[in-house]
Legacy VTK file of the C-alpha trace (Angstrom):
# vtk DataFile Version 3.0
C-alpha trace
ASCII
DATASET POLYDATA
POINTS 242 float
35.662 -56.803 38.357
38.871 -55.340 38.117
38.161 -55.009 34.390
34.502 -53.325 35.485
36.186 -50.722 38.048
39.182 -49.996 34.759
36.400 -49.351 32.609
34.038 -47.061 34.495
37.214 -45.138 35.515
38.474 -44.375 31.594
34.876 -43.582 31.261
34.657 -41.045 34.142
38.211 -39.904 32.307
36.663 -38.863 28.758
33.207 -37.570 30.167
35.862 -35.246 32.548
37.719 -34.218 29.159
34.262 -33.157 27.117
33.401 -30.831 30.401
36.964 -28.974 29.899
38.511 -26.958 26.984
42.395 -27.457 25.917
43.348 -25.020 28.991
41.181 -27.227 31.767
38.605 -24.844 31.879
35.238 -24.933 31.658
33.754 -25.012 28.016
30.748 -22.305 27.994
27.582 -23.139 26.379
26.876 -21.047 23.189
24.718 -18.101 23.241
21.013 -18.642 22.652
19.984 -17.072 19.533
18.680 -13.529 19.571
15.605 -12.916 20.131
13.382 -11.814 16.629
13.030 -8.300 15.696
9.771 -6.446 17.256
7.608 -6.119 14.700
4.005 -4.075 14.287
1.345 -4.412 11.625
-1.431 -2.282 10.541
-5.246 -3.441 9.103
-6.054 -0.264 6.194
-9.179 -1.041 5.132
-10.657 0.946 1.827
-14.485 1.998 1.717
-15.909 2.398 -1.865
-18.559 5.766 -0.975
-19.620 6.024 -5.011
-22.470 4.955 -6.901
-20.837 3.536 -9.492
-17.152 4.028 -9.475
-15.452 0.578 -8.905
-12.057 1.782 -7.201
-9.311 -0.143 -8.412
-6.535 -2.377 -6.719
-5.206 -0.278 -3.841
-2.155 0.565 -2.978
-0.907 0.794 0.312
2.399 2.353 0.870
3.988 3.048 4.332
7.004 5.347 4.247
8.829 8.356 5.703
8.463 11.830 4.900
11.220 11.404 2.546
8.957 9.900 -0.080
5.271 11.271 -1.184
2.795 9.582 -3.887
2.078 12.893 -5.453
1.822 16.625 -4.473
-0.966 18.729 -5.649
0.330 21.354 -8.504
2.913 19.324 -9.132
3.146 16.990 -12.803
2.245 13.453 -11.826
4.735 10.776 -12.246
4.506 7.711 -14.555
3.745 5.612 -12.352
0.840 7.541 -10.306
-0.494 8.398 -14.377
-0.048 4.450 -15.055
-2.302 3.800 -12.690
-4.503 7.165 -12.532
-5.506 6.305 -16.176
-5.234 2.433 -16.011
-5.927 1.583 -12.840
-2.624 -0.747 -12.519
-0.710 0.106 -8.873
2.142 -2.211 -9.899
4.287 0.393 -11.649
3.837 2.938 -8.346
4.307 0.104 -5.676
7.708 -0.671 -7.794
8.632 2.855 -7.507
8.256 3.424 -4.133
9.952 -0.292 -3.552
12.931 1.136 -5.374
12.440 4.368 -3.263
13.484 2.226 -0.109
9.738 2.856 1.585
9.362 0.873 4.618
6.765 -1.341 3.167
4.134 -1.644 0.450
0.770 -3.875 -0.111
-2.153 -4.118 -3.200
-5.523 -4.995 -2.861
-6.536 -8.389 -4.414
-9.281 -7.068 -6.714
-11.247 -3.620 -7.316
-13.548 -2.644 -4.782
-17.498 -2.253 -6.541
-19.515 1.032 -4.991
-20.180 0.580 -1.042
-17.627 -2.289 -1.459
-14.452 -2.914 1.157
-11.436 -4.471 0.975
-8.450 -4.625 3.578
-4.676 -4.765 3.512
-2.648 -6.016 6.493
1.156 -4.189 6.290
3.596 -5.484 8.803
7.001 -3.882 9.229
9.742 -3.586 11.878
8.552 -1.580 15.088
11.672 0.266 15.005
10.303 2.194 11.350
7.436 2.762 13.841
8.853 6.352 14.994
8.702 8.034 11.233
5.953 6.026 10.031
3.046 7.860 7.470
0.864 5.600 5.243
-0.260 6.252 1.839
-3.205 4.637 -0.020
-4.354 5.211 -3.587
-6.837 4.262 -6.202
-8.062 4.880 -9.377
-11.922 5.467 -9.755
-12.175 3.735 -13.117
-15.295 4.834 -14.748
-13.426 7.946 -15.118
-10.388 8.898 -17.707
-7.752 9.459 -14.788
-9.246 10.294 -11.255
-7.554 8.733 -8.644
-8.707 8.700 -4.697
-5.639 8.638 -2.195
-4.491 9.728 1.162
-0.967 11.342 0.963
1.660 10.534 3.491
-0.711 10.253 6.789
1.079 10.677 9.866
1.059 6.847 11.979
3.950 7.284 14.149
1.971 7.926 17.202
-0.712 4.638 17.259
-0.692 1.726 19.831
-2.028 -1.585 19.550
-5.528 -1.099 18.983
-5.659 2.446 17.338
-7.819 3.090 14.794
-8.803 6.048 12.987
-10.743 6.899 10.263
-10.260 9.046 6.669
-11.716 10.643 4.098
-10.253 10.602 0.898
-11.346 13.064 -2.160
-11.318 12.389 -5.871
-7.959 14.151 -7.632
-7.032 14.540 -11.350
-4.186 13.098 -12.772
-3.711 15.935 -14.986
-1.975 13.451 -17.695
-5.555 12.562 -19.805
-8.452 15.137 -21.109
-11.644 14.495 -19.137
-13.331 13.343 -22.537
-15.891 10.503 -20.931
-15.404 8.928 -23.995
-15.773 4.992 -23.737
-12.574 4.350 -26.025
-10.573 6.378 -23.523
-12.171 4.358 -20.053
-11.354 1.552 -18.662
-14.077 0.536 -16.066
-16.831 -1.013 -17.072
-18.675 1.942 -18.509
-16.090 2.097 -21.278
-13.894 -0.935 -21.408
-11.733 1.099 -23.782
-8.157 1.452 -23.241
-6.318 2.268 -19.835
-2.609 3.862 -19.134
-1.700 5.648 -22.905
2.020 7.318 -22.509
0.826 10.440 -24.498
-0.162 13.221 -21.757
-3.578 15.167 -24.035
-4.498 17.204 -20.548
-3.295 21.281 -21.206
-3.177 21.237 -17.316
-0.542 18.395 -16.291
-0.762 18.652 -12.868
-2.379 16.948 -9.926
-5.527 18.997 -9.122
-8.718 18.083 -7.188
-10.742 16.551 -9.555
-14.116 18.819 -11.463
-16.338 15.774 -10.922
-18.242 14.151 -14.164
-20.293 16.025 -16.762
-22.179 13.156 -18.068
-23.819 12.505 -21.148
-27.584 13.466 -18.762
-25.961 16.844 -18.192
-25.359 18.122 -21.798
-21.831 16.893 -22.075
-23.107 15.185 -25.611
-19.709 13.119 -26.258
-19.719 11.614 -23.030
-20.617 7.943 -22.968
-21.034 8.635 -18.922
-24.666 9.131 -17.463
-25.716 10.570 -14.322
-25.295 7.278 -12.197
-21.418 8.034 -12.888
-21.174 11.439 -11.023
-19.525 11.278 -7.835
-19.669 13.627 -4.812
-16.132 13.946 -2.338
-15.858 12.167 -0.560
-15.176 9.135 -2.778
-13.226 6.893 -0.268
-13.335 6.306 3.293
-10.336 4.939 4.989
-10.303 2.978 8.123
-6.600 2.651 9.719
-6.374 -0.232 12.731
-2.841 -1.212 14.427
-3.258 -4.584 15.130
0.672 -5.482 16.735
LINES 1 243
242 0 1 2 3 4 5 6 7 8 9 10 11 12 13 14 15 16 17 18 19 20 21 22 23 24 25 26 27 28 29 30 31 32 33 34 35 36 37 38 39 40 41 42 43 44 45 46 47 48 49 50 51 52 53 54 55 56 57 58 59 60 61 62 63 64 65 66 67 68 69 70 71 72 73 74 75 76 77 78 79 80 81 82 83 84 85 86 87 88 89 90 91 92 93 94 95 96 97 98 99 100 101 102 103 104 105 106 107 108 109 110 111 112 113 114 115 116 117 118 119 120 121 122 123 124 125 126 127 128 129 130 131 132 133 134 135 136 137 138 139 140 141 142 143 144 145 146 147 148 149 150 151 152 153 154 155 156 157 158 159 160 161 162 163 164 165 166 167 168 169 170 171 172 173 174 175 176 177 178 179 180 181 182 183 184 185 186 187 188 189 190 191 192 193 194 195 196 197 198 199 200 201 202 203 204 205 206 207 208 209 210 211 212 213 214 215 216 217 218 219 220 221 222 223 224 225 226 227 228 229 230 231 232 233 234 235 236 237 238 239 240 241
């Protein structure tokens, strides 16, 4: 019995020592980890409004006003040229990421006429006060036409808010509008996409004049009247979901 009480006394002393530090103060438990940072999400849906112009996989870029995809009247960047001539947004998104934009995203596949695709981008809520969203895609049955929203301010959107905007067609000004199949990457041509040589004398981004087509007297054109388009060519719905 004496040994039992002695064991209780030793155990109690050990427990008391565990609850104290070397200065006989109560040990403070570790602080809980900080909560995860608040996030915000946007669904960006692109709708193809054309009759026979598939849109290349859309690029979505969230950024501040320090970045822009293009400026009307200025020469297109090499990455915009790549997308506008060949439908590949890889270089455009890589260039945006190198410029330390807030967030980027890409569609998974081309968007056919009357079709749509939604790209979701998620970012830190702390980036919202200066956030703009840009969207860009190629009209693939053309030489270098593209549709875009260029820096639309979404900083004031609350969760559940949405807005719908229309995009016109722009001409990248990097490839002459020959309408020849050899230089059209879409299903109407199946030809070459991006070519680093610039043979458009303008060499600046402008509003696109539209497709002429062989049906309207452009004898060397491989496009028909079904490939023509009127503005707007793309509708974009932006919804804040988080």
